[in-house]
SETI-647222 format. One line per field, with one value per residue (C-alpha): chain; x, y, z; residue in three letters; residue number from 1. Coordinates in nm, 2 decimals. Example, Ala and Ser with C-alpha at 12.3 -4.5 7.8 and 13.67 -1.06 7.14 Angstrom:
2
kette <- A	A
c1 <- 1.23	1.37
c2 <- -0.45	-0.11
c3 <- 0.78	0.71
rest <- ALA	SER
nr <- 1	2
//
This chain:
574
kette <- A	A	A	A	A	A	A	A	A	A	A	A	A	A	A	A	A	A	A	A	A	A	A	A	A	A	A	A	A	A	A	A	A	A	A	A	A	A	A	A	A	A	A	A	A	A	A	A	A	A	A	A	A	A	A	A	A	A	A	A	A	A	A	A	A	A	A	A	A	A	A	A	A	A	A	A	A	A	A	A	A	A	A	A	A	A	A	A	A	A	A	A	A	A	A	A	A	A	A	A	A	A	A	A	A	A	A	A	A	A	A	A	A	A	A	A	A	A	A	A	A	A	A	A	A	A	A	A	A	A	A	A	A	A	A	A	A	A	A	A	A	A	A	A	A	A	A	A	A	A	A	A	A	A	A	A	A	A	A	A	A	A	A	A	A	A	A	A	A	A	A	A	A	A	A	A	A	A	A	A	A	A	A	A	A	A	A	A	A	A	A	A	A	A	A	A	A	A	A	A	A	A	A	A	A	A	A	A	A	A	A	A	A	A	A	A	A	A	A	A	A	A	A	A	A	A	A	A	A	A	A	A	A	A	A	A	A	A	A	A	A	A	A	A	A	A	A	A	A	A	A	A	A	A	A	A	A	A	A	A	A	A	A	A	A	A	A	A	A	A	A	A	A	A	A	A	A	A	A	A	A	A	A	A	A	A	A	A	A	A	A	A	A	A	A	A	A	A	A	A	A	A	A	A	A	A	A	A	A	A	A	A	A	A	A	A	A	A	A	A	A	A	A	A	A	A	A	A	A	A	A	A	A	A	A	A	A	A	A	A	A	A	A	A	A	A	A	A	A	A	A	A	A	A	A	A	A	A	A	A	A	A	A	A	A	A	A	A	A	A	A	A	A	A	A	A	A	A	A	A	A	A	A	A	A	A	A	A	A	A	A	A	A	A	A	A	A	A	A	A	A	A	A	A	A	A	A	A	A	A	A	A	A	A	A	A	A	A	A	A	A	A	A	A	A	A	A	A	A	A	A	A	A	A	A	A	A	A	A	A	A	A	A	A	A	A	A	A	A	A	A	A	A	A	A	A	A	A	A	A	A	A	A	A	A	A	A	A	A	A	A	A	A	A	A	A	A	A	A	A	A	A	A	A	A	A	A	A	A	A	A	A	A	A	A	A	A	A	A	A	A	A	A	A	A	A	A	A	A	A	A	A	A	A	A	A	A	A	A	A	A	A	A	A	A	A	A	A	A	A	A	A	A	A	A	A	A	A	A	A	A	A	A	A	A	A	A	A	A	A	A	A	A	A	A	A	A	A	A	A	A	A	A	A	A	A	A	A	A	A	A	A	A	A
c1 <- -3.05	-2.75	-2.55	-2.19	-1.99	-1.83	-1.62	-1.79	-1.61	-1.67	-1.60	-1.34	-1.61	-1.82	-1.51	-1.43	-1.79	-1.80	-1.47	-1.59	-1.91	-2.14	-2.27	-2.51	-2.77	-2.51	-2.30	-2.59	-2.69	-2.34	-2.37	-2.71	-2.56	-2.27	-2.51	-2.71	-2.41	-2.33	-2.68	-2.67	-2.33	-2.48	-2.79	-2.57	-2.36	-2.68	-2.80	-2.47	-2.46	-2.82	-2.77	-2.78	-3.00	-3.34	-3.63	-3.90	-4.25	-4.15	-4.04	-3.67	-3.50	-3.41	-3.79	-3.80	-3.50	-3.66	-3.97	-3.77	-3.58	-3.90	-4.03	-3.71	-3.73	-4.08	-4.04	-3.67	-3.71	-3.97	-3.78	-3.46	-3.64	-3.76	-3.41	-3.28	-3.54	-3.35	-3.52	-3.41	-3.05	-3.11	-3.27	-2.99	-2.71	-2.89	-2.97	-2.62	-2.48	-2.72	-2.61	-2.24	-2.31	-2.21	-2.56	-2.86	-3.23	-3.54	-3.70	-3.68	-3.40	-3.63	-3.84	-3.54	-3.40	-3.76	-3.81	-3.67	-4.01	-4.18	-3.94	-4.00	-4.38	-4.37	-4.16	-4.41	-4.70	-4.53	-4.45	-4.81	-4.72	-4.95	-4.79	-4.85	-4.60	-4.58	-4.42	-4.35	-4.61	-4.45	-4.67	-4.98	-4.85	-4.76	-4.54	-4.47	-4.17	-4.23	-4.59	-4.78	-4.87	-5.17	-5.31	-5.36	-5.58	-5.55	-5.23	-4.94	-4.63	-4.45	-4.63	-4.67	-4.93	-5.01	-4.97	-5.13	-5.21	-5.44	-5.61	-5.51	-5.66	-5.38	-5.45	-5.25	-5.37	-5.69	-5.76	-5.75	-5.50	-5.68	-5.92	-5.97	-5.68	-5.44	-5.21	-5.00	-4.73	-4.82	-4.62	-4.51	-4.53	-4.40	-4.32	-4.33	-4.10	-4.21	-4.08	-4.23	-4.34	-4.24	-4.43	-4.46	-4.14	-3.99	-3.64	-3.71	-3.58	-3.21	-3.11	-3.32	-3.63	-3.96	-4.33	-4.55	-4.68	-4.93	-5.00	-5.35	-5.29	-5.00	-5.15	-4.90	-4.61	-4.73	-4.76	-4.41	-4.25	-4.42	-4.27	-3.93	-3.91	-3.99	-3.71	-3.46	-3.56	-3.53	-3.19	-3.02	-3.21	-2.94	-2.88	-3.25	-3.28	-2.99	-3.14	-3.47	-3.31	-3.12	-3.37	-3.64	-3.81	-3.85	-3.92	-4.15	-4.09	-4.30	-4.26	-3.98	-3.92	-3.93	-3.58	-3.46	-3.54	-3.42	-3.29	-3.07	-2.94	-2.74	-2.47	-2.67	-2.98	-2.88	-3.18	-3.36	-3.37	-3.54	-3.69	-3.91	-4.20	-4.02	-4.11	-4.15	-4.05	-3.72	-3.62	-3.73	-3.52	-3.22	-3.28	-3.30	-2.98	-2.81	-2.91	-2.85	-2.49	-2.45	-2.60	-2.36	-2.05	-2.15	-2.19	-1.86	-1.69	-1.83	-1.60	-1.30	-1.12	-1.10	-0.96	-0.80	-0.83	-0.71	-0.67	-1.04	-0.97	-1.27	-1.30	-1.50	-1.79	-1.95	-2.29	-2.30	-2.31	-2.10	-1.74	-1.72	-1.47	-1.29	-1.54	-1.83	-1.65	-1.58	-1.94	-2.04	-1.81	-1.94	-2.30	-2.26	-2.06	-2.38	-2.59	-2.36	-2.39	-2.77	-2.80	-2.55	-2.82	-3.11	-3.14	-3.34	-3.23	-3.24	-3.07	-2.79	-2.74	-2.73	-2.48	-2.25	-2.27	-2.21	-1.94	-1.73	-1.81	-1.75	-1.42	-1.32	-1.40	-1.23	-0.91	-0.95	-1.00	-0.71	-0.47	-0.56	-0.30	-0.59	-0.68	-0.57	-0.43	-0.77	-0.93	-0.68	-0.76	-1.14	-1.07	-0.85	-1.11	-1.39	-1.16	-1.06	-1.42	-1.52	-1.23	-1.37	-1.71	-1.55	-1.49	-1.82	-2.01	-2.29	-2.54	-2.38	-2.67	-2.66	-2.28	-2.28	-2.55	-2.35	-2.03	-2.22	-2.35	-2.01	-1.83	-2.11	-2.10	-1.73	-1.69	-1.98	-1.84	-1.51	-1.68	-1.86	-1.61	-1.26	-1.13	-0.82	-0.51	-0.52	-0.16	-0.25	-0.55	-0.35	-0.06	-0.30	-0.48	-0.16	-0.06	-0.39	-0.45	-0.11	-0.04	0.00	0.07	-0.24	-0.10	0.05	0.29	0.11	-0.06	-0.33	-0.70	-0.85	-1.14	-1.44	-1.80	-2.01	-2.38	-2.53	-2.83	-2.96	-2.87	-2.56	-2.77	-3.01	-2.90	-2.87	-3.23	-3.34	-3.15	-3.35	-3.67	-3.55	-3.46	-3.74	-4.03	-3.98	-4.34	-4.31	-3.98	-4.16	-4.42	-4.15	-3.96	-4.13	-4.08	-3.83	-3.79	-4.15	-4.09	-3.72	-3.61	-3.34	-3.36	-3.32	-3.39	-3.02	-3.01	-3.27	-3.05	-2.75	-2.91	-3.09	-2.77	-2.86	-2.52	-2.47	-2.79	-2.68	-2.34	-2.50	-2.73	-2.46	-2.22	-2.48	-2.57	-2.20	-2.15	-2.46	-2.29	-2.51	-2.23	-2.30	-2.11	-2.38	-2.35	-1.97	-1.99	-2.27	-2.06	-1.77	-2.00	-2.14	-1.80	-1.65	-1.94	-1.89	-1.52	-1.39	-1.08	-1.23	-1.45	-1.17	-1.02	-1.36	-1.44	-1.09	-1.08	-1.42	-1.34	-1.03	-1.21	-1.48	-1.24	-1.02	-1.33	-1.41	-1.05	-1.06	-1.39	-1.56	-1.33	-1.22	-1.44	-1.53	-1.44	-1.10	-1.04	-1.13	-0.89	-0.61	-0.68	-0.71	-0.45	-0.19	-0.24	0.07
c2 <- 1.56	1.42	1.71	1.74	1.86	2.20	2.40	2.70	3.02	3.37	3.65	3.90	4.15	3.92	3.81	4.17	4.26	3.98	4.06	4.42	4.31	4.36	4.15	4.25	4.03	3.86	3.77	3.64	3.43	3.28	3.20	3.03	2.81	2.71	2.64	2.41	2.20	2.21	2.10	1.80	1.69	1.69	1.50	1.24	1.20	1.15	0.88	0.70	0.72	0.59	0.29	0.05	0.25	0.11	0.27	0.18	0.18	0.38	0.26	0.22	0.55	0.44	0.47	0.82	0.91	0.75	0.96	1.27	1.20	1.13	1.47	1.64	1.49	1.64	1.97	2.04	2.41	2.34	2.06	2.27	2.54	2.28	2.13	2.49	2.55	2.64	2.39	2.11	2.21	2.20	1.86	1.71	1.86	1.76	1.41	1.35	1.45	1.21	0.93	1.01	1.03	1.40	1.51	1.34	1.40	1.24	1.18	0.82	0.80	0.65	0.97	1.19	0.99	0.93	1.30	1.23	1.07	1.40	1.59	1.35	1.38	1.76	1.75	1.50	1.72	2.02	1.82	1.70	1.33	1.05	0.86	0.70	0.70	0.73	1.01	1.07	1.22	1.42	1.50	1.50	1.68	1.54	1.80	1.85	2.08	2.43	2.32	2.28	2.06	1.83	1.80	1.43	1.43	1.15	1.01	0.90	1.12	0.93	0.75	0.76	0.89	0.80	1.07	1.01	1.20	1.09	1.30	1.61	1.50	1.52	1.36	1.34	1.09	1.07	1.44	1.68	1.96	2.29	2.14	2.26	2.05	2.17	2.47	2.63	2.89	3.24	3.44	3.79	4.00	4.35	4.50	4.16	4.00	3.71	3.57	3.25	3.28	2.93	2.84	2.46	2.29	2.07	2.18	2.55	2.66	2.60	2.43	2.13	2.00	2.11	2.09	2.32	2.63	2.77	3.14	3.26	3.54	3.67	4.02	4.19	4.02	4.13	4.49	4.48	4.33	4.59	4.86	4.69	4.65	5.01	5.11	4.86	4.97	5.34	5.28	5.09	4.93	4.69	4.56	4.52	4.32	4.10	4.04	3.95	3.72	3.54	3.52	3.26	3.24	3.40	3.18	3.37	3.37	3.53	3.90	3.98	4.29	4.61	4.70	4.35	4.15	3.79	3.66	3.38	3.21	2.91	2.81	2.49	2.69	2.95	3.17	3.20	3.41	3.33	3.65	3.75	3.98	4.31	4.64	4.81	4.80	4.98	4.71	4.43	4.58	4.59	4.23	4.11	4.29	4.14	3.78	3.80	3.91	3.59	3.40	3.54	3.49	3.13	3.06	3.23	3.01	2.70	2.80	2.95	2.90	3.22	3.09	2.78	2.84	2.53	2.66	2.72	3.07	3.29	3.66	3.96	4.02	4.37	4.24	3.93	3.87	3.55	3.51	3.39	3.17	3.32	3.19	3.34	3.67	3.68	3.61	3.89	4.16	4.07	4.10	4.42	4.58	4.54	4.67	4.97	5.05	5.02	5.26	5.50	5.58	5.62	5.98	5.99	6.00	5.62	5.56	5.80	5.62	5.28	5.41	5.56	5.25	4.98	5.16	5.18	4.83	4.67	4.86	4.73	4.37	4.40	4.50	4.19	3.96	4.12	4.04	3.67	3.43	3.19	3.38	3.25	3.50	3.54	3.59	3.87	4.02	4.02	4.18	4.45	4.52	4.57	4.78	5.00	5.06	5.13	5.36	5.68	5.63	5.66	6.03	6.12	6.37	6.24	6.43	6.50	6.35	6.03	6.00	6.05	5.79	5.55	5.62	5.53	5.20	5.11	5.16	4.99	4.67	4.64	4.69	4.46	4.19	4.22	4.21	3.89	3.70	3.79	3.67	3.86	3.68	3.60	3.72	4.05	4.09	4.00	4.24	4.53	4.45	4.44	4.78	4.94	5.22	5.33	5.39	5.09	5.04	4.97	4.64	4.45	4.15	3.84	3.70	3.86	3.78	3.44	3.42	3.23	3.19	3.42	3.41	3.75	3.85	4.07	4.15	4.36	4.59	4.70	5.06	5.07	4.95	5.23	5.47	5.35	5.41	5.76	5.84	5.67	5.70	5.98	5.95	5.58	5.64	5.87	5.61	5.35	5.57	5.47	5.10	5.04	4.67	4.61	4.71	4.66	4.33	4.39	4.78	4.97	5.34	5.42	5.31	5.57	5.83	5.72	5.74	6.08	6.25	6.24	6.10	6.24	6.05	5.74	5.76	5.78	5.49	5.26	5.35	5.28	4.94	4.83	4.95	4.74	4.43	4.42	4.51	4.30	4.36	4.59	4.81	4.83	4.93	5.18	5.34	5.37	5.53	5.78	5.86	5.92	6.15	6.34	6.39	6.16	5.96	5.67	5.62	5.53	5.28	5.11	5.08	4.96	4.70	4.63	4.27	4.37	4.64	4.40	4.13	4.38	4.51	4.15	4.08	4.38	4.27	4.59	4.82	5.02	5.28	5.17	5.51	5.50	5.16	5.31	5.59	5.35	5.15	5.45	5.47	5.74	6.05	6.16
c3 <- -4.00	-4.19	-4.34	-4.45	-4.15	-4.20	-3.94	-3.80	-3.89	-3.75	-3.99	-3.87	-3.82	-3.60	-3.41	-3.33	-3.24	-2.99	-2.83	-2.79	-2.61	-2.91	-3.19	-3.48	-3.65	-3.88	-3.58	-3.38	-3.69	-3.69	-3.31	-3.36	-3.64	-3.41	-3.13	-3.35	-3.40	-3.03	-2.95	-3.19	-3.05	-2.70	-2.81	-2.99	-2.68	-2.47	-2.71	-2.70	-2.32	-2.29	-2.52	-2.23	-1.99	-1.91	-2.09	-1.84	-1.99	-2.29	-2.64	-2.72	-2.78	-3.13	-3.21	-3.09	-3.30	-3.61	-3.56	-3.52	-3.84	-4.03	-3.92	-4.03	-4.38	-4.42	-4.24	-4.18	-4.09	-3.83	-3.67	-3.67	-3.48	-3.23	-3.19	-3.13	-2.86	-2.54	-2.31	-2.54	-2.47	-2.10	-2.13	-2.33	-2.10	-1.78	-1.89	-2.02	-1.68	-1.51	-1.74	-1.66	-1.29	-1.23	-1.12	-0.96	-0.96	-0.81	-1.15	-1.29	-1.54	-1.80	-1.78	-1.84	-2.14	-2.26	-2.30	-2.65	-2.74	-2.64	-2.85	-3.14	-3.10	-3.10	-3.42	-3.58	-3.49	-3.65	-3.96	-3.99	-3.97	-3.88	-3.59	-3.25	-2.96	-2.58	-2.38	-2.01	-1.78	-1.49	-1.19	-1.41	-1.71	-2.06	-2.23	-2.60	-2.61	-2.75	-2.83	-2.51	-2.22	-2.15	-1.80	-1.72	-1.40	-1.16	-1.30	-1.08	-1.04	-1.31	-1.59	-1.96	-2.21	-2.56	-2.83	-3.17	-3.49	-3.77	-4.03	-3.85	-3.52	-3.25	-2.91	-2.59	-2.33	-2.54	-2.53	-2.83	-2.84	-2.77	-2.52	-2.16	-2.03	-2.29	-2.22	-2.49	-2.41	-2.50	-2.75	-2.65	-2.97	-3.06	-3.40	-3.57	-3.31	-3.09	-2.76	-2.63	-2.27	-2.15	-1.84	-1.91	-2.02	-1.74	-1.84	-1.87	-1.53	-1.61	-1.29	-1.21	-1.39	-1.27	-1.35	-1.57	-1.39	-1.64	-1.60	-1.56	-1.80	-2.01	-2.05	-1.80	-1.97	-2.31	-2.20	-2.04	-2.35	-2.57	-2.36	-2.34	-2.71	-2.78	-2.54	-2.70	-3.05	-2.97	-2.80	-3.08	-3.37	-3.48	-3.13	-3.07	-3.39	-3.29	-2.95	-3.10	-3.35	-3.07	-2.79	-2.84	-2.50	-2.16	-1.86	-1.62	-1.25	-0.97	-0.90	-0.66	-0.45	-0.64	-0.78	-0.70	-1.02	-1.05	-1.38	-1.51	-1.82	-1.91	-2.16	-2.22	-2.33	-2.59	-2.66	-2.33	-2.01	-1.68	-1.54	-1.25	-1.34	-1.42	-1.24	-1.58	-1.94	-1.86	-1.62	-1.86	-2.14	-1.91	-1.80	-2.16	-2.25	-1.95	-2.01	-2.39	-2.32	-2.12	-2.41	-2.66	-2.44	-2.37	-2.74	-2.81	-2.54	-2.71	-3.00	-2.82	-2.49	-2.29	-1.96	-1.81	-1.44	-1.25	-0.90	-0.82	-0.69	-0.60	-0.66	-0.56	-0.81	-0.77	-0.87	-0.64	-0.27	-0.30	-0.42	-0.79	-0.98	-1.28	-1.53	-1.35	-1.31	-1.68	-1.76	-1.52	-1.67	-2.02	-1.91	-1.71	-1.99	-2.19	-1.90	-1.87	-2.24	-2.21	-1.92	-2.08	-2.34	-2.09	-1.98	-1.65	-1.28	-1.22	-1.55	-1.46	-1.13	-1.29	-1.55	-1.29	-1.07	-1.34	-1.53	-1.21	-1.09	-1.44	-1.46	-1.12	-1.21	-1.55	-1.35	-1.14	-1.43	-1.62	-1.34	-1.34	-1.48	-1.57	-1.89	-2.23	-2.48	-2.64	-2.29	-2.22	-2.56	-2.48	-2.14	-2.30	-2.56	-2.30	-2.08	-2.37	-2.47	-2.11	-2.02	-2.19	-2.03	-1.69	-1.73	-1.90	-1.68	-1.47	-1.26	-0.92	-0.72	-0.93	-0.91	-0.53	-0.49	-0.71	-0.50	-0.19	-0.34	-0.46	-0.13	0.05	-0.16	-0.16	0.21	0.30	0.08	0.27	0.60	0.52	0.32	0.46	0.79	0.91	1.02	1.39	1.43	1.28	1.51	1.82	1.72	1.68	2.00	2.19	2.06	2.15	2.25	2.12	1.76	1.54	1.17	0.96	0.86	1.15	1.12	0.99	0.68	0.48	0.53	0.43	0.19	0.34	0.24	0.46	0.54	0.48	0.69	0.41	0.05	-0.01	-0.23	0.04	0.05	-0.33	-0.35	-0.11	-0.34	-0.64	-0.46	-0.37	-0.73	-0.92	-0.68	-0.42	-0.30	-0.25	-0.07	0.17	0.25	0.34	0.57	0.89	0.84	0.56	0.63	0.55	0.19	0.13	0.30	0.56	0.55	0.87	0.97	0.97	0.60	0.52	0.70	0.49	0.15	0.23	0.36	0.73	0.80	1.15	1.25	1.08	1.25	1.59	1.52	1.38	1.66	1.93	1.77	1.78	2.14	2.23	2.09	1.77	1.53	1.23	0.90	0.77	1.08	1.07	0.70	0.77	1.04	0.79	0.52	0.77	0.92	0.57	0.48	0.80	0.72	0.99	0.88	1.07	0.76	0.53	0.78	0.84	0.47	0.38	0.66	0.81	0.88	1.07	1.27	1.38	1.47	1.67	1.85	1.95	2.05	2.28	2.44	2.31	2.51	2.20	2.05	1.70	1.55	1.71	1.56	1.22	1.26	1.36	1.04	0.81	0.54	0.59	0.38	0.19
rest <- MET	HIS	GLN	THR	ALA	ARG	PRO	HIS	VAL	LEU	SER	PRO	GLN	SER	PHE	ASP	GLU	LEU	LEU	GLY	GLY	GLY	GLY	GLY	PRO	GLU	THR	VAL	ASP	ALA	LEU	ARG	ALA	SER	GLU	ARG	SER	TRP	ARG	LEU	LEU	VAL	VAL	ARG	ALA	LEU	LEU	ASP	ALA	ALA	ALA	THR	ALA	PRO	THR	GLY	PRO	LEU	PRO	PRO	LEU	ALA	GLU	GLY	TRP	ARG	LEU	LEU	SER	ARG	ALA	TRP	THR	VAL	ALA	ALA	PRO	GLU	VAL	GLU	ARG	LEU	LEU	SER	TYR	PRO	ALA	VAL	GLY	MET	TRP	ALA	ALA	HIS	THR	LEU	ARG	ARG	LEU	ARG	GLY	THR	VAL	ASP	HIS	HIS	ALA	PRO	LEU	TRP	ALA	GLU	THR	GLY	HIS	LEU	HIS	ALA	LEU	ALA	ALA	SER	ALA	ALA	VAL	ARG	ALA	GLY	LEU	GLU	PHE	ARG	THR	HIS	ILE	PRO	VAL	ARG	HIS	GLY	TRP	ALA	VAL	LEU	PRO	ALA	LEU	GLY	ALA	MET	ARG	VAL	PRO	GLY	SER	PRO	ASP	TRP	THR	VAL	ALA	GLU	VAL	SER	ALA	ARG	ASP	GLY	ASP	VAL	ARG	VAL	ALA	GLY	ARG	ARG	LEU	GLY	GLY	PRO	ASP	TRP	HIS	ALA	PRO	ALA	GLY	LEU	ARG	ALA	ASP	GLY	ARG	THR	LEU	LEU	LEU	ASP	ASP	ILE	ASP	PRO	TYR	ARG	ALA	LEU	ARG	THR	PRO	GLY	VAL	PRO	GLU	PRO	LEU	ASP	SER	ALA	VAL	GLU	TRP	GLN	GLU	LEU	PHE	GLY	SER	ALA	TRP	ASP	ILE	LEU	HIS	ALA	THR	ASP	ARG	ASP	GLU	ALA	ARG	ALA	LEU	ALA	ASP	GLY	LEU	VAL	SER	VAL	VAL	PRO	ARG	PRO	ARG	SER	GLU	ARG	PHE	ARG	PRO	HIS	SER	ALA	SER	SER	GLY	ASP	ALA	PHE	GLY	THR	ALA	VAL	ALA	SER	VAL	PRO	ASP	ASP	GLY	GLU	GLN	PHE	ALA	SER	THR	LEU	VAL	HIS	GLU	PHE	GLN	HIS	ASN	LYS	LEU	SER	ALA	PHE	MET	HIS	LEU	PHE	THR	LEU	TYR	GLU	ASP	GLN	ASP	ALA	ARG	LEU	TYR	TYR	ALA	PRO	TRP	ARG	ASP	ASP	PRO	ARG	PRO	LEU	GLY	GLY	LEU	LEU	GLN	GLY	VAL	TYR	ALA	PHE	PHE	GLY	VAL	THR	ALA	PHE	TRP	ARG	ARG	ARG	ASP	HIS	PRO	LEU	GLY	ARG	PHE	GLU	TYR	ALA	LEU	TRP	ARG	ALA	GLN	THR	ALA	HIS	ALA	LEU	GLY	THR	VAL	GLY	ARG	SER	ASP	GLY	LEU	THR	ASP	LEU	GLY	ARG	ARG	LEU	VAL	ALA	GLU	LEU	ALA	GLY	ARG	LEU	GLU	PRO	TRP	LEU	VAL	GLU	PRO	VAL	ASP	GLY	ARG	ALA	ARG	ALA	ALA	ALA	ASP	LEU	ALA	ILE	ALA	ASP	HIS	ARG	ALA	THR	TRP	ARG	ALA	TYR	HIS	LEU	ARG	PRO	ASP	ARG	GLY	THR	VAL	ARG	SER	LEU	ALA	ALA	ALA	TRP	PRO	HIS	GLU	ALA	PRO	PRO	VAL	ALA	PRO	GLY	HIS	GLY	PRO	THR	LEU	VAL	PRO	GLY	ARG	PRO	VAL	ARG	GLY	PHE	ASP	THR	ARG	ALA	VAL	LEU	THR	ARG	TRP	LEU	LEU	ALA	ASP	PRO	ASP	GLY	PHE	GLU	ARG	LEU	ARG	ASP	ASP	PRO	GLY	ALA	THR	VAL	SER	GLY	ALA	ARG	PRO	GLU	ASP	ILE	ASP	LEU	VAL	THR	GLY	ARG	THR	ALA	GLU	ALA	LEU	ARG	ALA	CYS	HIS	ALA	ARG	ILE	VAL	ARG	GLY	GLU	GLY	ASP	PRO	GLU	THR	TRP	VAL	GLY	LEU	GLY	LEU	ALA	ALA	ARG	ALA	GLU	GLY	ASP	PRO	ALA	GLY	GLU	GLY	LEU	LEU	ALA	HIS	PRO	GLU	LEU	ALA	ALA	ALA	LEU	HIS	THR	GLU	LEU	ASP	GLY	ARG	ALA	ASP	PRO	LEU	GLU	LEU	GLY	ARG	MET	LEU	ALA	PRO	GLU	THR	PRO
nr <- 1	2	3	4	5	6	7	8	9	10	11	12	13	14	15	16	17	18	19	20	21	22	23	24	25	26	27	28	29	30	31	32	33	34	35	36	37	38	39	40	41	42	43	44	45	46	47	48	49	50	51	52	53	54	55	56	57	58	59	60	61	62	63	64	65	66	67	68	69	70	71	72	73	74	75	76	77	78	79	80	81	82	83	84	85	86	87	88	89	90	91	92	93	94	95	96	97	98	99	100	101	102	103	104	105	106	107	108	109	110	111	112	113	114	115	116	117	118	119	120	121	122	123	124	125	126	127	128	129	130	131	132	133	134	135	136	137	138	139	140	141	142	143	144	145	146	147	148	149	150	151	152	153	154	155	156	157	158	159	160	161	162	163	164	165	166	167	168	169	170	171	172	173	174	175	176	177	178	179	180	181	182	183	184	185	186	187	188	189	190	191	192	193	194	195	196	197	198	199	200	201	202	203	204	205	206	207	208	209	210	211	212	213	214	215	216	217	218	219	220	221	222	223	224	225	226	227	228	229	230	231	232	233	234	235	236	237	238	239	240	241	242	243	244	245	246	247	248	249	250	251	252	253	254	255	256	257	258	259	260	261	262	263	264	265	266	267	268	269	270	271	272	273	274	275	276	277	278	279	280	281	282	283	284	285	286	287	288	289	290	291	292	293	294	295	296	297	298	299	300	301	302	303	304	305	306	307	308	309	310	311	312	313	314	315	316	317	318	319	320	321	322	323	324	325	326	327	328	329	330	331	332	333	334	335	336	337	338	339	340	341	342	343	344	345	346	347	348	349	350	351	352	353	354	355	356	357	358	359	360	361	362	363	364	365	366	367	368	369	370	371	372	373	374	375	376	377	378	379	380	381	382	383	384	385	386	387	388	389	390	391	392	393	394	395	396	397	398	399	400	401	402	403	404	405	406	407	408	409	410	411	412	413	414	415	416	417	418	419	420	421	422	423	424	425	426	427	428	429	430	431	432	433	434	435	436	437	438	439	440	441	442	443	444	445	446	447	448	449	450	451	452	453	454	455	456	457	458	459	460	461	462	463	464	465	466	467	468	469	470	471	472	473	474	475	476	477	478	479	480	481	482	483	484	485	486	487	488	489	490	491	492	493	494	495	496	497	498	499	500	501	502	503	504	505	506	507	508	509	510	511	512	513	514	515	516	517	518	519	520	521	522	523	524	525	526	527	528	529	530	531	532	533	534	535	536	537	538	539	540	541	542	543	544	545	546	547	548	549	550	551	552	553	554	555	556	557	558	559	560	561	562	563	564	565	566	567	568	569	570	571	572	573	574
//
């Protein structure tokens, strides 16, 4: 693993591709090469920081490094692939943070640093070496990264196991690989491409280390990946190839609610995506595109500085319920630019809705990012490139029903975010209350609202999820009408009315709820959506200032009619 150091250089074509949200196979190869160097730097820093750390019942870390180096001299390509495995990056970054005292975890430190021995043993097995070493056992599992895990029944939560290889006979804790206690991750295959389904590595989950959770079967995942690959390949062959070259593994998580998939990625783990069981191949393809965009931008940001935000400001992110820092918002616009491009090519009712939704929300967030003074010159160039590519998409015709549904989802999310995360200035509220019921200016004397973390009672996407049901599965939507909350968490009957165009009924229900003293943010926003659809100017006021309307209603002890408050807050029409 001793090679002459050379600076990493992106070709002008690759540089431009990444700034524009793309990146073909050659560009992804360049990112993988740079991430290899990044990975080795982090591992080297870990070893330096662990020089005086206790090793517990394990051998010195130097022995693990020597075994890893032996394996590399015999089978460099195999060991390079192992070192590039995403969970190895998570292990190195997490353990280095522990050694530096910036994170904590319940695992003994020797088990975290000693994962190097497991890495070395996995490399030695791949290289066909004869060796003997010891590796950590976590909650009954001895893991060889990217190779498999051995169940060690009856062991303490934290102990060690011997790994040995002689004459091709590899044993972990005295058991042969391939036996009943051995679990190897499945490979998802399509068209000669393979993604490892990592259900065992303790560092696979991207946030905190865990324990192996072997799946009973990978059949469903295989079917979904086959379908997703067909969709990706049919959509854009070069982009599909680049994605397949860059992604190494998928970390499976349990199925979530339909149309509410969970996924994640990390800059410390280039080449992986955590994903809940997708609803179908279309959703899986979109998720892979989304997370690979994050992978690419994280690798790009290891080479170049895009922002230097020192003031810890938080911003509205149209795809999140919580406020996000500039770096998180930048990651989001890059990911959702890719998602928008994906849905732009998918011609069916749900795809048209997703395209209309995400092109508008991504453009909105790009405007926010572009106004930040925390971007570097290169960061501003990236934002300008993305905005320039997105701009012509904003005027492309979209089916009227899909566009109207997207407009509803956009207004809903933005207003609900305001209602939860903005607190109006007390002076403004008192001034408006004192002027009631006489006319008062929409913005009374005082300061602007304050950003605070709110605690949503349900996801801001609840009505959008109902819309997806309606567009993609009309029969299923009919079955959930009577009790929507049993299928879509947090959904109410008035939400059904809103997404199906029964806005007069939704208006009455939301109004009655507020009058009864049950006016949560979702209800105030629902009233605004319904009023706007009914042509009442109160709708614009409630959607523009839901936090102010709710605070003013409270200040007036509920005496003011909610719709009258909305009309007072409505912007003046020229």
